[in-house]
C-alpha positions as CSV (number, residue, x, y, z in Angstrom):
1,M,-122.5,-36.8,5.1
2,T,-122.5,-33.1,4.0
3,Q,-121.4,-30.6,6.6
4,T,-123.0,-27.2,6.7
5,A,-120.4,-24.4,6.3
6,A,-119.8,-22.6,9.5
7,K,-120.5,-18.9,9.7
8,P,-117.5,-16.6,9.9
9,P,-116.8,-15.1,13.4
10,R,-119.0,-12.0,13.9
11,P,-116.9,-8.9,13.8
12,P,-117.8,-6.1,16.3
13,V,-120.4,-3.7,15.0
14,N,-119.0,-0.2,15.5
15,N,-120.5,1.8,12.5
16,L,-123.1,1.5,9.8
17,E,-120.9,-0.2,7.3
18,S,-119.8,-2.9,9.7
19,L,-123.5,-3.5,10.5
20,M,-124.3,-4.0,6.9
21,T,-121.4,-6.4,6.4
22,S,-122.4,-8.4,9.4
23,L,-126.0,-8.7,8.2
24,C,-124.9,-10.2,4.9
25,E,-122.1,-12.4,6.2
26,Q,-124.0,-13.7,9.3
27,T,-127.2,-14.7,7.5
28,Q,-127.8,-17.5,5.0
29,G,-130.6,-19.2,3.0
30,E,-133.6,-17.9,1.2
31,T,-135.3,-16.4,4.3
32,V,-134.1,-14.5,7.3
33,T,-135.8,-14.1,10.7
34,V,-135.7,-11.2,13.2
35,R,-133.7,-13.5,15.4
36,D,-131.0,-13.8,12.6
37,L,-130.8,-10.1,12.3
38,L,-130.5,-9.4,16.0
39,D,-127.8,-12.1,16.3
40,A,-125.9,-10.6,13.4
41,A,-126.0,-7.1,15.1
42,G,-125.1,-8.5,18.5
43,R,-127.9,-8.9,21.1
44,R,-125.9,-8.0,24.2
45,S,-125.5,-4.3,23.4
46,Y,-128.2,-1.6,22.9
47,G,-126.3,0.6,20.5
48,P,-126.0,-1.9,17.6
49,L,-129.5,-3.0,18.2
50,L,-130.9,0.5,17.8
51,L,-128.6,0.9,14.8
52,L,-130.1,-2.3,13.3
53,L,-133.7,-1.2,14.0
54,G,-133.1,2.2,12.6
55,F,-131.5,0.8,9.4
56,I,-134.5,-1.5,8.9
57,S,-137.0,1.2,9.4
58,I,-135.7,3.3,6.6
59,S,-134.8,0.4,4.3
60,P,-136.8,-1.3,1.6
61,L,-137.6,-4.0,4.2
62,T,-140.4,-1.8,5.4
63,L,-142.2,-2.4,2.1
64,I,-143.1,-5.8,3.5
65,P,-146.7,-5.6,4.8
66,G,-146.7,-5.0,8.6
67,A,-142.9,-4.6,8.8
68,T,-143.0,-1.0,9.8
69,W,-145.2,-1.7,12.8
70,L,-143.3,-4.8,13.8
71,V,-140.0,-2.8,13.8
72,A,-141.8,0.0,15.8
73,L,-143.0,-2.5,18.4
74,V,-139.5,-4.1,18.8
75,T,-138.0,-0.7,19.0
76,L,-140.5,0.3,21.7
77,L,-139.7,-2.9,23.7
78,I,-135.9,-2.4,23.4
79,S,-136.2,1.3,24.3
80,L,-138.3,0.6,27.4
81,Q,-135.6,-1.8,28.6
82,I,-133.0,1.0,28.2
83,V,-135.2,3.3,30.3
84,V,-135.5,0.8,33.2
85,G,-131.8,0.0,33.0
86,K,-132.0,-3.6,32.0
87,K,-128.5,-4.9,31.3
88,F,-129.2,-7.1,28.4
89,P,-132.2,-6.6,25.9
90,W,-134.9,-9.2,25.6
91,V,-137.3,-9.8,22.7
92,P,-140.4,-12.1,22.8
93,S,-140.0,-15.3,20.7
94,R,-143.1,-14.4,18.7
95,F,-141.3,-11.4,17.2
96,L,-138.1,-13.3,16.7
97,K,-139.8,-15.8,14.4
98,F,-141.0,-13.2,11.9
99,E,-139.3,-14.0,8.6
100,F,-138.9,-12.5,5.1
101,K,-136.9,-13.1,2.0
102,R,-133.1,-12.6,2.5
103,K,-133.0,-10.9,-1.0
104,H,-134.9,-7.9,0.5
105,L,-132.1,-7.6,3.1
106,V,-129.3,-7.9,0.6
107,D,-130.9,-5.4,-1.7
108,G,-131.3,-2.9,1.1
109,V,-127.7,-3.3,2.2
110,E,-126.3,-2.9,-1.3
111,S,-128.4,0.3,-1.9
112,G,-127.3,1.8,1.4
113,R,-123.5,1.0,1.3
114,K,-122.5,4.2,-0.4
115,Y,-124.4,6.3,2.1
116,A,-123.0,4.2,5.0
117,H,-119.4,4.9,3.9
118,M,-120.2,8.7,3.8
119,I,-121.9,8.7,7.2
120,D,-119.2,6.6,8.9
121,Y,-116.6,9.1,7.7
122,Y,-117.9,11.7,10.1
123,L,-118.4,9.2,13.0
124,K,-116.0,9.5,15.9
125,P,-116.0,9.7,19.7
126,R,-116.9,13.3,20.9
127,F,-119.1,14.8,23.5
128,T,-118.9,11.3,25.1
129,I,-120.6,12.7,28.3
130,L,-123.9,12.4,26.3
131,T,-123.4,8.6,26.3
132,A,-123.1,8.4,30.1
133,P,-125.7,6.1,31.8
134,L,-128.0,9.0,32.8
135,F,-128.2,10.3,29.3
136,V,-128.6,6.8,27.8
137,Q,-131.8,6.4,29.8
138,L,-133.0,9.8,28.4
139,I,-132.1,8.5,24.9
140,G,-134.3,5.4,25.7
141,L,-137.2,7.7,26.5
142,I,-136.8,9.6,23.2
143,C,-136.6,6.3,21.3
144,V,-139.9,5.3,23.0
145,A,-141.4,8.5,21.6
146,A,-139.9,7.8,18.2
147,S,-141.4,4.3,18.1
148,L,-144.8,5.5,19.2
149,I,-144.8,8.2,16.6
150,T,-144.0,5.6,13.9
151,I,-147.2,3.8,14.5
152,P,-149.6,6.6,13.2
153,L,-147.0,7.9,10.6
154,G,-146.9,4.4,9.2
155,L,-150.3,5.0,7.7
156,F,-148.6,7.5,5.2
157,P,-146.0,6.9,2.5
158,F,-142.5,7.8,3.9
159,G,-144.1,8.8,7.2
160,P,-141.8,6.6,9.3
161,V,-138.6,7.9,7.7
162,L,-137.8,10.6,10.3
163,P,-138.6,8.6,13.4
164,G,-136.6,5.7,11.8
165,L,-133.7,8.1,11.1
166,T,-133.9,9.1,14.8
167,I,-133.4,5.5,15.9
168,L,-130.6,5.0,13.4
169,L,-128.7,8.1,14.5
170,F,-129.1,7.2,18.2
171,G,-127.8,3.7,17.4
172,L,-124.8,5.2,15.7
173,G,-124.2,7.7,18.5
174,L,-124.3,5.1,21.2
175,T,-122.2,2.6,19.2
176,A,-119.4,5.0,18.4
177,R,-119.9,7.2,21.5
178,D,-120.5,10.2,19.3
179,G,-122.6,12.9,21.0
180,V,-123.0,14.9,17.8
181,F,-125.0,12.1,16.2
182,L,-127.1,12.0,19.4
183,L,-127.9,15.6,18.9
184,L,-128.7,15.1,15.2
185,A,-131.1,12.3,16.3
186,A,-132.9,14.7,18.7
187,A,-133.3,17.1,15.8
188,A,-134.7,14.3,13.5
189,L,-137.3,13.5,16.2
190,T,-138.3,17.1,16.4
191,G,-139.0,17.0,12.7
192,A,-141.0,13.8,13.1
193,I,-143.1,15.5,15.8
194,L,-143.8,18.5,13.6
195,I,-144.9,16.1,10.8
196,L,-147.2,14.2,13.1
197,I,-148.8,17.4,14.3
198,R,-149.4,18.4,10.7
199,V,-151.0,15.0,9.7
200,L,-152.8,14.4,12.9
201,P,-156.2,15.4,11.5
202,R,-155.8,12.9,8.8
203,V,-154.6,10.2,11.2
204,L,-157.8,10.8,13.3
205,A,-159.9,10.6,10.2
206,V,-158.4,7.2,9.3
207,V,-158.9,5.9,12.8
208,H,-162.5,7.2,12.8
209,S,-163.2,5.5,9.5
210,L,-161.8,2.2,10.8
211,F,-163.4,2.2,14.3
212,G,-166.0,4.9,14.2
């Protein structure tokens, strides 16, 4: 009787590089589900979850049809739970079952490792007051805005990059208690809003052509 090799213990996710390592080491097989990714990041903490969702939203995984909007919806759900102060995040089983080829995940991780190392070099606890519970709920509201903005910007190539970067930076800031990264995330969202304002006429035109 052949025994399945046990997964190695999941190390704590405390920066972008540790997230990438966990995603590769804690997933197996030809395909990977959203459940596998959330389990690899650690589903009992909001910081690593936002970090995971932000990473996915700016990775090649979003080339999979519908992935951008799926990630935006999961991010919206997680962010709303932060706002209402839910202790542990919850995701519907329908979302958890969504699967894709693991090769896309591994390729995204390998292409992002050099940037992860560079980003993590600057990551450290500072301005930790910005990670206090009151500010965390404000961060949740901003992440709600970022996920909503992603939906119309997903109609355009590279449109979701800035709102995705917003989520990624918030995840890093919360995970490492780095207030500087939280401020950078707010700046990224400002840029995403400006882009949305600029492309809004085109978004409305697309919506009108689909439903008008």
